[in-house]
N, C-alpha and C positions, 0 to 999 in steps of 0.2 A: 504493500500500500504506500501511497504517498502521503507525506505529512501534510502538505498544503492543498491537496486536492479536496474540493467541497464534497464529492460524492464519497471519497474515502472516509471523511469526517462523518458523513451520514452513517456509512457501514460500521464505524466504530462507535456510534452512539453519541458523539460529540455534539451533533446537530440533530434536532427532531425531524422527524418526516411521518406523514401519514402512510403508514406502511399497509400494503395490500397482500403481499407474499414475501416470506424470507425463508431461506434454507442456508446450508453451509457455503453454498457457492453463488446464489443470485438473490437480489432484493428487488422488489417492485414497490413503487410508492407514487402517490399523486404528485403531478406537476404543481409547483406553487403559483405558476402563471398559465392556468389552462387555456388551450386554443379551440377546444371543443368541450361539448358537455362532459364527455369522459376523455381525460387526458392523464395518462400515467407514464412513468419511466420504468424500465427494466434494465438493471445493470449487473454485470458480474461483480462479485466482491473483489476479484483480483484486479488491480489497476492496469488496465490497457488504455493508452491515451487516445485512441480512435480507430475507426474502421481501417485505415491506412496502415496500421501497426500490428493488425491481427496476425499471429503466426499460426503455423500448421498445428501446433500444440493447443491452440485455443478453439479449434473448430468445433469440438464436442460441446464445450462450455457455451459458444455463441448459438449453437443450435438450441441449447437448453434456454437460453435467454428468449429466443423466438417462441418456443413452446410455452414458457410461462407466461409470455404476453398474451398468447391466445387463450390459455386457461383462465387468466385473470379477467380478460375481456368478457368471456362466457359467464364467469361467476358474477361480473357486474351486470349481466343481461345485454350485453352488446354482440350482436351476431356479425355485423358489417363494420370494418374498423380498417384503419391504416397503420401500419407499422413503418417507422421511418428512422434511419440512421443518418446523421450528418457528419461529414468528414472534413474538418478544417473550418477555420474561421469564415472564410468566403461562402462556405455552404451553410453557415448558420450555427456551427458547433460553438458553444459558448463554455461549456465544462469540458475539459480535455480528459475525460474519463469516459470510455466507450458507453453508450446508452441508447436504448431503443425507445423512441416515443411511440405510444399506442394511443391513437386518437380515434374516437367514434361518438355515436349518438345523434348525429345529424349527417346529411348528405354533404359530401365534400368533393368538389370537382378538382381535376388535376389539369394543368398545373396550378398550384396556389398563386394568389396574387395576381 
């Protein structure tokens, strides 16, 4: 884990979060600035700075992140949703700990904006 990473601090319990799921490897919690009626993040507890730095050894873990996102969305009553990873500042990544946004609860056209 990284000492200065916001999401690592959430994993360590130093910063509170509205948790939806947690196990030894993965954490899901509500986004503090939701962009849809349902908007939560799923992160691996292992610090990986972003999608561009995922190694072969992380493939199983990132598959679990995607599965947990789908399971939490279903538990929240959302059948149709978007799963989004941002890679880098110009793509909208603001916390450099890989995280998947899960957004749903309304129709969302693509591309956004």
